[in-house]
N, C-alpha and C positions, 0 to 999 in steps of 0.2 A: 504494500500500500504506500501511497505516496503522500502528497502534500496537503490536500484539502481537509482531511479528516479532523485534524486537531482544531480547525476553525469552528467545527460544530460545538466544541466545548465552550466557545465564547458567545454562542448564539443568544443565551439569555441576557447577555450584557448589551446587545445591540440596540442602540437608539435608532429611530428613523432618520437616516442621513439625507441630505439633499442630493439630487442627481449630480450636481457639480462636484460635491464632495466625493461621492462614490466613484466618479470617473477620474478624479485627480489623484486619489490614493493609489499607491502601487498595487497592481493585481498580483496575487500569488499564483503559483502553479496550482491549478484547480484539480489535479489528479486525485482520484480516490480509488483505491483497490480494496475490495473486501472479499472474504471467502464466500462460498455458496450457502453457508449456514443461513437458514431461512429467517429473515427478519419479520418482526410483527407488521401487520398492516394497519395503517392509519386511515380512517374514513373521513373524507372531505365533507365540508358543509353541503356540498352538492350531492352527497350520497355516493360519490365515487371513491375508489381506494387507490392509495399509492403505496409503494414498497419503501419502507424506511431503510436508510443506509446503515450498514453494519461494517465492522472491522474486527478481524481477528489478529492481524499482524500489522505492524507499521515499520517497514524497513528504512524509511527516510525521516529525518527530523523535519518538523514543520515550524516555520517562523510564526511566532505569535503576532497577531495584528496589533498595530500600535493604537492605543486608545485615542479616540477623538476627543474633542472638547466636550462632547456630550456623554461620554462613557466613564463611569466610575464603578469599580468592582465592589466597593463597600458602600452600601446605603448608609446615609447619615441622617440623624434626626433633623427635621426642619426646625430652624429657630426663627423663621419669619412668621408673622401673624397672618396666616391664610385660612381660608374656609375649608381646609382639608381635615376631616375629623380624625384626630388621633393617629395620623399617618406619619410614617417615616419615608423620606424620599432620598434618592440618590442626588448628589450635589448638582449634577448636570441638569436634572429634571425639575428642580425646584421652581425656577421662573416659569417654565412652560406649563406645569401643572397648576401653579397659582393663577396664571392668566386664564386657563380654561375654566377654573372655578369662578373667577371673577366675572367672566362673560356669561355665566349661567349655563355652560355647555354640559356640566355634570351636576346632577341633583345632589346637594350637600347632605341630604337625608339618606342617601344610599351608602351603606357601610361596605367598603371594599376590603376591610381588614387593616391591620396596623402597618403592613410593609408593602409599599407600592412597587418595590423592586422585584417582587415575586411574579411568576407567570400568571397571566389572567386565565380564568376559566371561560368556557363557552357561554354559560349563563350570565356571567359578569359582563362579557363583551356584548351579549345580546341586550342587557339592560342599558349599558352605556350608549349603544347605537340607537336604541329606542328613545332614550332621554335626549340624545343629540337631535334626532329627528323632530321631537316635540319642541325643543328649543328653537330650531330653525323655522318651524311652522308657527311659532308663537302660540302654542296651544298646550293643554295639559295632556297627560297620558290617558286620563279618562276620556277626553274628547277624541283622542286618536283611536282608542278602543271602540268608542261609539261609532266613529266613522268607518271602522273596519268590521263592525258587526261582532266584536268580541265581548262576551258577557263577563264583566269584572265587578269586584267590590273593593273598597278601600279597607286595608287591614289596620291594626291599631297604630302602626307607625306612619300611616299615610300612603304606603306603597300599595300597589294594586295586587289583588288576588284573583285568580281565575275562578269564576263561578259557574261557567258553562262548560260545554265540551271542549277538549283540547286536541291538538294535532299529534301529540307525542305520548308514547307509552311510559316513558321514564321520567317525566316531569310535569308538574302542574304550574310551572312558572308562567304568570301572565305575560311577562316580558319576552320569554321564549316564544309564546304564542303570537304576540304582537310582532316580533321580529320575523316570524314565519309569514304572517299575513302581509308584511311589508316587502317580502322577498329577500330579506337579509340572510336568513338561514333556511335550510331545507331538511336537515336531518338525514337519516339513513334507515330504511326499513322500519319507519315509524318511531325510531329512537332519536333522541336529541343529544345524549351524553352530556348532561349539564355541567358536571364537575370536571370533565376532561380539559386539560390545558390546550389552549389555542396555539397552533403552529403559525409560523410567519406566512406560510402559504394560505392557511385558513383565514388569517387576519386580513390578508390582501383581498380575499374573496368577499368576506363580510363587509369590509369597509367600502369596497367598490360598489356592492349592492346597496349599501346605505346611501352613497352618493347618487346612485341611479334612482332610488326612491325619492330623492329631492330634485330630480330632473337633470342631473349632471352625468353624462355618459361618455364624454370625450376628454382625452388628455390634452394639456396645453403646452407640452414640451416633449422632446424625444425621450422614450424610455431609456433607462440606464442599461448598459451592456454588462451583464454579470458573468464572472468566470465560471460560476457554478449553475448557469442557466439549464444545463442538462439535468440537474437535480430537481428542478421545479416540476411538480406533478403536472401532467399535460392539462388536467382540468383547471389548473391555476395559472397557466401561462398568460392568458389575456388579463387576468386580475393583477399579476405582478407588473405587466406592461403598464397598466393603468396607474397603479399607485406609485410607480417610479417615474411616470411621465406626467402625472397631475401634480402641479405645484401650487403653492400659495403666492406665487410671483417670484420666489427665491428658492424655497426648499421643497423637495419632493415629499409627498405624503409618507412614503416609506422608501428608504434607500438600502444601503448595505454597509459593509465594512471591508476594507482592503479589497474592494472589487467584487466581493461575494455577497449573495443575498441570503444564503442559509435558510432555505424554505422550510426545512423540518425543525429548525430551532424554535425556541420559545419566544413568546411575545409578552412583555410585562405590562402590568397595570399602568405604570407611569408612561410607558411608550404609547399605550393605547390612548391615554388622555391627551398627551401631547399631539398625537396624530389627529385627534378630534379638533384641536385648535388649528391645525394646518388645514383641515377640511373646511372649517368655518371661514378661514381667510381665503380659501380657494373658490368658494361658492359664487362670489360676484364676477369671477374672471370668465370671459366668454371666448377667448382665443382658442383655436383648435390646431394642434400640431399635425400638419399634413403627413399622412402615411404612418402614424404612430402604431396602428394595429398590425402593420406588416414589418415592424422593426426587426432587423436582423439580429442574429446571435441566439435566438430562442428555438430554432428549428433543427439544428444539427449539433453533433458533438464530434470532436476530433480526438482520436486516440493515437498516442505515440508508443509503439511497441518495439523494444530493442532486444536483440538476440546476440549472444556470444557463444564461443565454441567450447572445446573440451576443457574441463576443469578437474584437476586432481589435487586434493588437499592431503598432503602427506608424501610418502615416497614408496618406492619398490622395496620389497622385503629385504633384499640384499644390499641396498644402497647405503652409503655412508651418511652420517649426520652432518658433517662439515659441508657447507654449501647447499644443504638441502632445504626443502620447503619448511621442514620442522624448525631448522635453525633460524630461518628468516622470520617465522612466526614468533619464536621466542625473543628475537631481537627487535622486531618492528610492531608486533601486535596485529589484531584482527582488521584494523582499518587500513592497513598498508596495501593489500594486494590489488584492490580494484580502484584505488584512489586516483589512478592515472586515466580513468575512463569517465569523463564527465557526462557522456551520453547515458550512462546508467542512472544518473542522479536527476536528470532533467526530463525524464520520460514519464509515462504512465504505468508501464509494466516492463520488467526485465526478466529474461529467461536464459539459462545456460544449460549445457550438458554436464551433469555431475558424474564423472567417470572414475569410480573407485568406491571405497568404503570408509565409513566412520564407525569404528568398532574396537572393542577390546578383545575380540576373538583371536585365538592363537593358531588355529588350524587353517592353513591356506589351501586353495585349490591347486591341483597339479597342473601348472602351466608356467610359462616363461616369466611373465610379469604379474606380480600380485601387489596391488596398491592398497595402502591402509593409512588412515589418519586418525587423530584423536577425536573423540566425540565432541570436544569443545570447539573444534574447527567449524561446526555448524554455524556459529556466530559470525563467521566471516561473510556469509551470504547476506543477512540483513544489513550488516555494516557496509556492504557494497551495493545496497539498494536493489538486491535481486529478489524477485518475487516467486518465480517458478523454476523448478529444475526437472529434467528428465533423468530417470535411472535406467531407461531401456538401452543398455549398452553391454559390451563384452567384459566389463570390469566390475559390474555391480555384484557379482557372485565370487569375487576374488577370495573371500573368506567364507565361502559356502553360504548356506541359508541363514545361519546365525548372523554372519556379517551383513547380509542384505537386510535382514529384519532390524538389526541394530541401526543401520544407516537410515532406514525409513523412520524409525522411532526418533532418531536424533534430528532429522531434517524437518519432520512434519510440524513441529511447533513454530518454525520460523519461515517456512516457504511452503507453497503448494507443490506436491510431488506427483509427477506424471510418469507413466511407464506401464506397458502391458495392460493389465486390467484396471489400473488406476487412471481414471479419466476425470481430472478435476475441472471444475468450472470456477473461474475467478471473475468477480464483478469489478469493472473499471468504469468510473464515471457513469454508473447505472447500466452499463452494457455488459452482458454475460459472455465471457470468452471461454470456450472449451478447449482442452488440450488432450491430444492423443499422441502416444509415443510407442515405437516398436523398433525392433531390429529389422533390417531390410536386406538380408543375405540372399533371399530367394523371391522370385516373382512367380507365385503360384496361387491356387484357389484358396489356400489358407490365408495368404496375405490379403486377398480380395475380401474374404469374409471378415478379417480384422477391420479393414477400412470401413466396410459397409456397417458392421456392428457398432464401431466406435462413433461414426457419424449419426447413426440412428439413435443411439443412447444419449449422446450430447444434445441433439436437437429435441428429443423428448423431454429433457430436463431444462430446456429453455435457452440453450446456447445460441447466441446470435452471430458469433464469429467463431470459426473453428481453425485451430492451428495444429498441424501435424509436425512432429519431430522424429526424424529417422536416423538410426545408426546403421550405416551402410557403406558400400564402396570398398575400394582397395587402398590400403595404407600407402602413403607417399606417391599417389597418382594425382595428377593435376586436372583431370577431366572426369566427369561422371561417366558411368557405363550404362549399358542398355537396361540393366535391372533397376538402377536408381531412377532412370528416366521413366520407365514403365510404372513404377510405384508412385512416383510424384504425380504423373499425369492422371493416373487412375484416381488418386485421392482428390485431386481438383475436380475431375469429372463427376465424382460422387458428392461434391459439395464442400470440400475443404477450401478455406480462404487463403492459406499460406502454408508452405512446406519448408522446413528448415532441416538441413542435414549435418551430420557429424561423422567422425571416425577416421578419415584419411590422414588427419594430423597436418594437412596442408590445405591451402585454399583452392577450391574448385570454383567453377563458373556459377553465375546466377542466370536465371531464365525467366522470361515472361511467357506464361502459357495460359491461353484463354483469359488474358487480363489479370491473372493471378501470379504471384511471385514464388519462385523456387530458388533457394540458396543451397546448393548441393553439399558444400562443406565450408565451414567457417574457420577451419584450422584449430590449433590449440589456443588456449587463452591463459588462465592461471593453471599451469600444468606441472604439478610436482613430480610427475612420472619421468621427466627428462631434465637433467640439470644443464644440458647444453644442446638443444635441438639444432640441427644443421640449418633448418628453415625456420626462421623466427617470425615469418609473416603470418598475419591472421586478419580476419574481417570482423567488424562490428556492423550488424545489419539492422537498420531502422526501417520499420514499416509504419507509415502514418495513414490511418483510415478515417474517413469522415462518414458518419452514420446519420441517416435521416431519423429524427426522433419520433416521427409519426408512422412511417412505414417500417422502421427498424431495419432498413437495408443500407448497405454500403453504397454511397453515391460518389465517392472519390477515393483514390489511393495514390500515395506517393511512397517511394522507396529510396533508400540511400545506403550503399555499401561503402563503409569508411575503412581504409587500410590502417591497421595497427601492427605493432610489434609486441611479441609476448614478453619481452624484456626491455628494461630501460638501458641496458648495456649490451654490447655486441659480443663480448668474450665469454659470456656465460648466461645462464637463465637466472635472473633475480626475482622471477615470479611477479613482476610489476609491469603489466602491459601499458604501453604509451602509444600515442599516434605515430604513424610511420613518417 
């Protein structure tokens, strides 16, 4: 997983920024990678559902967004004489909340609790939007109820209580009912979920509908372009465009932080009240931003996938310690090995061929080369921003079945593991990418069945992009053979989107076949199995895909094969690849 995930941790702190602010702040890498583990579903106010983002591993550090002038992590008690009943406010919010109360946009008799920096619930936001509607219409809630045909009575506090039939099975809130009649909320399957926290996507929908109830349906500025637009649920896209493109003349109703909107993040009480103030100031404005509904940046998502070659962490059973991978690890630590490959750190997903074992097993296979590394070497992969490895190769059983099992056990907590029956799906920017790996020594019916079965399984589990990784070819040969070509072409014909090859330990050609890319061999990379390979050339392969968020189809592809060297020095292998 890459850079965006940590931003979600700041979502509850986000104030609504102006469109100008959102665009001027430096945009982070919006990549997000998560495992296939099923996240919970959130139900939108429109009754639609969106899949929440999840993360099991995070190989790359994420820069924290710089707080704006409106953001404070610690709510502080208000010391100003305002009409906010017993409330504590964040420092940045004090003036805006005070102004909203002074304008009568919030009913001072409505108790929102003692801490306005906490997330607002659906029933609380329903009440605020109804009160806002009443204030703008210069009428009471009872008058609004009468106009809408909602039977209500006043309770002991002066608030309305529903006395007639209601629309929802899980609440008798008169304000939820009024919000529903005004078109501000819709619920789902007859339920309102009154105490559920409002997400930023849901807030955009409810606030846009409130403005529509008051006759305002057009944005007066260009919507903000968010780095995480791919994460906005499709039902909320037009809502986010509106709230980021509708301004009070200066500030957008809702913006973002460091270029991100964070649609599944929380929306606080004080943010909601301040947004009402901006909505009030926006109501007299009649200008319309031409083409705001078709604003770009919301319809596609771009993925940068990077692939490297053969990686062996450790050394051959008979190799000396001096000058070995083990010695370099002891001298340099886990961050050393991939630090010369910036392409691994600025992408959305990175994959390599893991050729060897990480085990304490002592019984080797009966073969010429037996590669083994310490279990702790697994930490090198997340340190190098690597997300997926394949174990389908001729060295994964160098220490027999125990060695293989140990390797899977040691790698699985930090990367997704592909190989043979293991067909992982990794979610990147909301897109499910499936991985299949196998050895490709023979082109026969068994190989065809593997390809067919892997694609069928991955598609059935929701994979939208499929990557095949094959261990094949002849060592030290610089061109693919007929078997490699037949396998690669068949995989693409069956539905694969990309084929990456390994094993020859040297670079072989790349090919475009039916518009899809094949890289037959990327050569070695961080390869502890050879202290001084005669050919130190290798490739880093970058595939950039653009996916249409509505059709979920690839609409554009770019690829780049970048020459690298497996060592930063020529006279030996120092296990530190650098650009050639």
